[in-house]
C-alpha positions in Angstrom: -86.2 102.2 -197.9 -82.8 101.2 -200.1 -79.5 99.9 -198.7 -78.0 103.6 -199.3 -80.1 105.2 -196.8 -78.8 105.6 -193.2 -80.7 105.8 -190.4 -83.1 109.3 -189.6 -81.7 110.4 -192.8 -84.9 111.3 -195.6 -84.0 112.0 -199.7 -86.7 114.3 -202.1 -87.8 110.8 -204.0 -89.2 109.8 -200.0 -91.0 112.9 -200.5 -91.7 112.3 -204.1 -93.2 108.7 -204.1 -95.8 110.0 -201.3 -98.9 111.3 -203.2 -100.0 113.9 -200.6 -103.9 115.6 -201.2 -106.8 117.9 -200.1 -109.8 116.3 -199.0 -113.1 117.0 -197.6 -114.4 115.2 -195.0 -118.0 114.1 -195.5 -119.2 111.4 -193.1 -118.1 110.1 -189.3 -119.0 107.6 -187.7 -117.8 106.1 -184.3 -115.5 103.1 -184.4 -116.0 101.0 -180.7 -113.5 98.6 -182.4 -110.4 100.4 -182.8 -107.5 99.7 -180.0 -107.7 103.4 -179.4 -110.6 106.1 -179.0 -110.7 106.9 -183.3 -113.7 108.0 -185.9 -114.0 106.0 -188.9 -113.5 109.0 -191.9 -114.9 108.8 -195.1 -112.7 111.9 -197.2 -114.0 113.3 -200.8 -110.6 113.6 -202.8 -112.6 114.8 -206.0 -113.8 113.3 -208.9 -110.6 111.8 -210.4 -109.8 109.9 -206.7 -112.7 109.4 -205.3 -114.3 108.7 -201.2 -111.6 106.8 -199.5 -112.4 105.6 -196.3 -109.5 106.4 -193.3 -109.3 105.5 -189.4 -108.0 108.6 -187.5 -107.2 108.1 -183.2 -108.1 111.8 -182.7 -111.0 111.4 -180.6 -109.7 113.8 -177.4 -109.5 116.5 -180.2 -112.7 116.8 -182.6 -116.2 115.8 -182.3 -118.5 115.1 -185.3 -119.8 118.5 -185.9 -115.8 119.6 -186.2 -115.2 117.0 -188.4 -118.2 117.4 -191.0 -116.7 119.5 -194.0 -113.2 120.3 -193.0 -110.4 119.9 -195.2 -107.1 117.7 -194.5 -104.5 116.7 -196.1 -104.2 112.8 -196.7 -101.9 110.0 -197.6 -104.0 108.2 -200.6 -101.5 106.0 -202.6 -100.3 103.6 -199.3 -101.6 100.8 -200.5 -104.9 99.5 -198.3 -104.7 98.5 -194.4 -107.3 96.6 -192.5 -107.9 98.1 -188.8 -109.7 96.0 -186.6 -112.8 95.6 -188.9 -113.0 98.4 -191.4 -110.6 99.0 -193.8 -108.1 102.0 -194.0 -107.8 103.6 -197.6 -105.6 106.8 -196.5 -103.9 107.9 -194.0 -104.8 111.5 -192.7 -101.8 113.8 -191.8 -102.0 114.5 -187.9 -99.2 116.2 -185.8 -98.5 114.4 -182.0 -99.4 117.3 -179.4 -99.7 116.9 -175.8 -103.2 116.5 -175.2 -104.1 114.4 -179.1 -103.1 114.5 -182.9 -103.6 118.0 -184.2 -104.7 117.4 -188.3 -103.5 118.8 -190.9 -105.2 120.8 -192.7 -104.9 124.4 -195.7 -105.3 127.6 -194.5 -107.4 128.7 -197.1 -110.0 126.8 -199.2 -108.4 124.3 -201.4 -110.3 122.0 -204.6 -110.9 118.5 -203.4 -107.9 116.2 -204.7 -105.6 119.1 -204.5 -102.1 117.8 -204.5 -99.5 119.1 -201.6 -96.5 120.8 -203.9 
């Protein structure tokens, strides 16, 4: 954020700096070391980006079977972040609802790596 930004004010350049892509969840594993209930996810973003790991606090709404093969949107250009004993390489996007985090997903199949436009 630059000095010209006001609290709560966003600019097109802020959104344009995010690289948000479609990926397909390929692998899911429990994450007992997480502070809040979470899954470890491996998401395939296609040949140009590859598979990236993410930690997602979505256990209240999603089990392994409902996640396998699901397409999601994620920010792929944040630096990796150490979460417990796991290195998260992307941020899977969701909405905070009363009963948990709801994943942001395309409403029809997309190619892995397709960019939010």
